N, C-alpha and C positions, 0 to 999 in steps of 0.2 A: 491375330494377337489381341488379347483382351487388355483392358486398362491396367489391371493389377500386374500383368506380365510386363507391359511397357514400363510401368513404374519400377518394377524390380530390376529390369535391365538398366534403367537410368541411375538407380541407386548404386548398382554394381560399378557402372562406369565412373560415377563420382567417387566412390570409395577407392576404386583402383587408381584413378587420377590422383587422389590425395596420397595414396600409398607411394606412388611414384615421386610426387613432390617431396614427401617425407624422406624417402630413400635418397633422393638427390641431395637434400639438405644435409643429411647425415654424412654422406660421402664428402661433401664440400667442407663440413666441419672437421672431419678427420684430416683432410688434405690441408686445411688452413685454420688452425686455432685462432689466428689473428681475426679472421672473419667473425668468429663467435664473440671474441672480445669486442669488436666493433658493434655487433648487433646488441650485445647485452649491456655495454657500458658507455657507448658513445652516441652522439647525435651528429649527423652529417648535413652540412648546409653551407651555402656560399658565404654567409655572413659570420660563420663560426670560426673560432681559433682557440688554441690552447697551447701552453708552453710544452716544448718537447720533453723537458724534464718531468713535468707534472704528468703528462700522458704516459711516459715510461714508468714512472713510479706506480701509477694506477694499474698499468699492465702487469707489472711485477707482482703486485698484491693479488690481482685477479688470477694470474698463472698459479701462484702459490695455493690459493684457495681451491683451484681446480686440480691440483696435484700435477701441474705441468712445469717443465723447466722453462724459465723465461729465456728468450733470445736476447742478445745484446741490443743496446739502443740503436746502433746503425742497422742491425738486421730488422728491428721493428720498423724503422723508417722505410726500408726496402719493401717489407711485407705490406705496409700501409699503401705504398705507391702501387704495388701490384694489385691489391684488393680494391683500392679507390684511386684511380688515376687522377682524379680531380684534386686530391689532397696534396698540398705542396709544403715543403719546409722553407720558411722564409725567415728573414731577420729584420723586422722593421725597427725604426727608431721609436724610442719611448722616452718618458721623462727620466728614467733611470739608466739610460743608455740603449744598448741593443741586446735583444734576447731572441733566441731561436724559438719559433712557434710553427705548429702545423696549421696551415690555413685550410679551412673547409671541414674541420671536425672539432668537436668539443666533448667533454665528459658530461655524462648525465648527472644531474644533481642528487637523485635519490641514492646514488652509490656512495655519497659522502666525499666525493673527490672534487666537487666544485663549490 
């Protein structure tokens, strides 16, 4: 095998591997639109948190823009838990009382939601 043939085989393997990754991502996106919302609109991290109401409002706007029917707030919570087991709904004390938040996720600033 000559060098150009070896290169052609490696390029095909890389292209095929990327096609597999892309196909898998497409199937995951179809199966879980919440995962797409997370990827496009959220940042995940241990020190992040956001109001459950604020996240749900952003999700409803995103779903509307995508032509999708938004799920209910409780269903969004279940879908978040399934997609990101580390994200938890908590109710910490604040100066204004207690508010439910999702710990471990926040909205991205460039979407105008933070």
